[in-house]
One Martini backbone bead per residue (centre of mass of N, CA, C, O) as a GRO file, in nm:
protein
  176
    1MET     BB    1   0.099   0.035   0.019
    2THR     BB    2   0.037   0.359  -0.010
    3ILE     BB    3   0.005   0.674   0.098
    4ASN     BB    4  -0.259   0.725  -0.059
    5ASP     BB    5  -0.416   0.492   0.066
    6TYR     BB    6  -0.404   0.593   0.361
    7ILE     BB    7  -0.539   0.858   0.308
    8MET     BB    8  -0.804   0.744   0.191
    9ILE     BB    9  -0.886   0.580   0.440
   10SER     BB   10  -0.888   0.817   0.640
   11VAL     BB   11  -1.101   0.985   0.495
   12VAL     BB   12  -1.330   0.778   0.504
   13PHE     BB   13  -1.335   0.763   0.826
   14LEU     BB   14  -1.326   1.086   0.902
   15SER     BB   15  -1.553   1.239   0.756
   16PRO     BB   16  -1.801   1.183   0.940
   17ILE     BB   17  -1.678   1.300   1.197
   18ILE     BB   18  -1.625   1.585   1.091
   19ALA     BB   19  -1.915   1.648   1.002
   20VAL     BB   20  -2.046   1.624   1.282
   21GLN     BB   21  -1.869   1.832   1.429
   22LEU     BB   22  -1.940   2.069   1.244
   23GLU     BB   23  -2.245   2.065   1.294
   24LYS     BB   24  -2.229   2.116   1.599
   25TYR     BB   25  -2.084   2.385   1.582
   26LEU     BB   26  -2.298   2.535   1.407
   27GLU     BB   27  -2.537   2.491   1.600
   28LYS     BB   28  -2.418   2.640   1.841
   29ARG     BB   29  -2.393   2.917   1.700
   30ARG     BB   30  -2.694   2.947   1.636
   31GLU     BB   31  -2.796   2.932   1.927
   32VAL     BB   32  -2.646   3.179   2.033
   33ARG     BB   33  -2.769   3.383   1.834
   34VAL     BB   34  -3.066   3.341   1.908
   35LYS     BB   35  -3.038   3.433   2.202
   36LYS     BB   36  -2.935   3.718   2.139
   37ILE     BB   37  -3.175   3.807   1.965
   38ARG     BB   38  -3.391   3.772   2.183
   39ILE     BB   39  -3.279   3.986   2.371
   40PHE     BB   40  -3.270   4.224   2.176
   41SER     BB   41  -3.571   4.217   2.102
   42ALA     BB   42  -3.679   4.267   2.385
   43LEU     BB   43  -3.538   4.544   2.424
   44MET     BB   44  -3.657   4.684   2.176
   45SER     BB   45  -3.972   4.625   2.243
   46THR     BB   46  -3.920   4.771   2.557
   47ARG     BB   47  -3.822   5.074   2.558
   48ALA     BB   48  -4.113   5.210   2.658
   49THR     BB   49  -4.115   4.960   2.892
   50PRO     BB   50  -3.920   4.926   3.169
   51LEU     BB   51  -4.127   4.717   3.345
   52ALA     BB   52  -4.112   4.483   3.173
   53PRO     BB   53  -4.056   4.154   3.219
   54LEU     BB   54  -3.903   4.097   2.954
   55ARG     BB   55  -3.681   4.307   3.004
   56ILE     BB   56  -3.568   4.200   3.271
   57GLU     BB   57  -3.493   3.924   3.167
   58ALA     BB   58  -3.298   4.018   2.945
   59LEU     BB   59  -3.099   4.170   3.125
   60ASN     BB   60  -3.030   3.908   3.305
   61LEU     BB   61  -2.892   3.756   3.036
   62ILE     BB   62  -2.635   3.903   2.944
   63ASP     BB   63  -2.403   3.767   3.112
   64ILE     BB   64  -2.446   3.496   2.961
   65GLU     BB   65  -2.483   3.550   2.638
   66PHE     BB   66  -2.244   3.800   2.654
   67TYR     BB   67  -1.972   3.706   2.788
   68GLU     BB   68  -1.759   3.764   2.535
   69SER     BB   69  -1.862   4.076   2.565
   70SER     BB   70  -1.725   4.344   2.711
   71LYS     BB   71  -1.888   4.586   2.601
   72ILE     BB   72  -2.167   4.486   2.687
   73ARG     BB   73  -2.107   4.437   2.989
   74GLU     BB   74  -2.026   4.732   3.046
   75ALA     BB   75  -2.294   4.862   2.963
   76TRP     BB   76  -2.461   4.703   3.170
   77LYS     BB   77  -2.315   4.799   3.426
   78ALA     BB   78  -2.384   5.097   3.392
   79LEU     BB   79  -2.692   5.058   3.400
   80LEU     BB   80  -2.708   4.909   3.671
   81ASP     BB   81  -2.588   5.138   3.836
   82ASN     BB   82  -2.818   5.333   3.775
   83TYR     BB   83  -3.045   5.166   3.905
   84ALA     BB   84  -2.894   5.175   4.201
   85ASP     BB   85  -2.865   5.525   4.180
   86VAL     BB   86  -3.120   5.664   4.286
   87PRO     BB   87  -3.253   5.937   4.377
   88SER     BB   88  -3.421   5.976   4.721
   89ASP     BB   89  -3.372   6.261   4.849
   90LYS     BB   90  -3.615   6.507   4.864
   91ASN     BB   91  -3.431   6.725   5.040
   92LEU     BB   92  -3.263   6.792   4.823
   93PRO     BB   93  -3.125   6.997   4.630
   94ASN     BB   94  -3.255   6.960   4.325
   95PHE     BB   95  -3.402   6.684   4.300
   96GLN     BB   96  -3.561   6.688   4.032
   97GLN     BB   97  -3.315   6.747   3.853
   98LYS     BB   98  -3.151   6.494   3.934
   99LEU     BB   99  -3.363   6.292   3.838
  100GLU     BB  100  -3.370   6.376   3.541
  101LEU     BB  101  -3.068   6.324   3.487
  102HIS     BB  102  -3.074   6.028   3.558
  103PHE     BB  103  -3.282   5.943   3.331
  104GLN     BB  104  -3.113   6.044   3.095
  105LYS     BB  105  -2.873   5.860   3.149
  106ARG     BB  106  -3.028   5.596   3.120
  107GLU     BB  107  -3.100   5.634   2.824
  108GLU     BB  108  -2.809   5.640   2.722
  109LEU     BB  109  -2.724   5.361   2.834
  110ASN     BB  110  -2.932   5.201   2.677
  111VAL     BB  111  -2.831   5.281   2.397
  112ASP     BB  112  -2.546   5.172   2.429
  113LEU     BB  113  -2.629   4.880   2.464
  114LEU     BB  114  -2.784   4.845   2.196
  115PHE     BB  115  -2.548   4.924   2.014
  116GLU     BB  116  -2.355   4.691   2.095
  117MET     BB  117  -2.548   4.463   2.021
  118ALA     BB  118  -2.587   4.531   1.727
  119LYS     BB  119  -2.294   4.501   1.643
  120ASP     BB  120  -2.260   4.203   1.733
  121LEU     BB  121  -2.511   4.116   1.525
  122GLY     BB  122  -2.496   4.311   1.253
  123TYR     BB  123  -2.634   4.575   1.311
  124HIS     BB  124  -2.739   4.906   1.167
  125TYR     BB  125  -2.743   5.140   1.416
  126ASP     BB  126  -2.826   5.432   1.544
  127LYS     BB  127  -2.876   5.616   1.829
  128VAL     BB  128  -3.130   5.764   1.739
  129GLN     BB  129  -3.294   5.517   1.656
  130LEU     BB  130  -3.282   5.379   1.937
  131LYS     BB  131  -3.423   5.620   2.089
  132LYS     BB  132  -3.676   5.704   1.869
  133GLY     BB  133  -3.765   5.402   1.734
  134CYS     BB  134  -4.035   5.398   1.910
  135TYR     BB  135  -4.360   5.260   2.012
  136ILE     BB  136  -4.632   5.429   2.191
  137PRO     BB  137  -4.925   5.468   2.280
  138GLN     BB  138  -5.080   5.714   2.447
  139GLY     BB  139  -5.264   5.529   2.616
  140HIS     BB  140  -5.032   5.365   2.743
  141ALA     BB  141  -4.883   5.597   2.876
  142GLU     BB  142  -5.122   5.691   3.052
  143LEU     BB  143  -5.162   5.424   3.199
  144GLU     BB  144  -4.885   5.416   3.335
  145LEU     BB  145  -4.919   5.683   3.490
  146ASP     BB  146  -5.177   5.613   3.642
  147ASN     BB  147  -5.068   5.361   3.787
  148ALA     BB  148  -4.845   5.511   3.938
  149LYS     BB  149  -5.030   5.704   4.094
  150ILE     BB  150  -5.198   5.492   4.237
  151ARG     BB  151  -4.970   5.346   4.382
  152GLN     BB  152  -4.865   5.594   4.530
  153GLY     BB  153  -5.123   5.661   4.684
  154PHE     BB  154  -5.149   5.390   4.835
  155MET     BB  155  -4.872   5.405   4.974
  156GLU     BB  156  -4.934   5.661   5.137
  157ILE     BB  157  -5.168   5.535   5.294
  158LEU     BB  158  -5.022   5.271   5.404
  159SER     BB  159  -4.782   5.472   5.535
  160ASN     BB  160  -4.925   5.729   5.670
  161LYS     BB  161  -4.898   6.000   5.482
  162LYS     BB  162  -5.203   5.953   5.414
  163ALA     BB  163  -5.534   5.992   5.379
  164PHE     BB  164  -5.833   5.877   5.318
  165PRO     BB  165  -6.057   6.003   5.111
  166ILE     BB  166  -6.352   6.166   5.240
  167ALA     BB  167  -6.695   6.218   5.139
  168ILE     BB  168  -6.983   6.404   5.218
  169ILE     BB  169  -7.303   6.358   5.078
  170ASN     BB  170  -7.591   6.560   5.027
  171HIS     BB  171  -7.902   6.426   4.942
  172ASN     BB  172  -8.188   6.588   4.845
  173VAL     BB  173  -8.460   6.383   4.879
  174GLU     BB  174  -8.775   6.362   4.783
  175HIS     BB  175  -9.055   6.241   4.931
  176GLU     BB  176  -9.381   6.109   4.852
   0.00000   0.00000   0.00000
């Protein structure tokens, strides 16, 4: 037998093994990409609703699914730090202004995160599109604000900061 015969026999035996291993490798890459796209899609679709459970779940998966991307994990850390550092002392001078600046910074950090994720996935978005390119109907926005006001009002009542408003109405109804 010649060297070519040995090579041919090796190729015949190794080809199926190599093909299976290559298929497994490609399937694993596809699976990782699908998971990343699912997270990115959830974050994109919930940009206007920051309290959506889908958004929170997606944010918490970033460290796992984007583990190999230090830029994305750094952007997520900066956003997470912002979430943890909300001004809370209402007695501070310029509290409302500080709170507004805090939420503006949060919006910038969110856009930075989405921008890095888009780049990683091969999408070409600019930061303005990521910031302004979402839709929420006015009715949904009003509903979110109303729900927040209702929750806040009930919390003030339950924590004894305010009393439950009661009004006595005298209806003079004439009886026949």
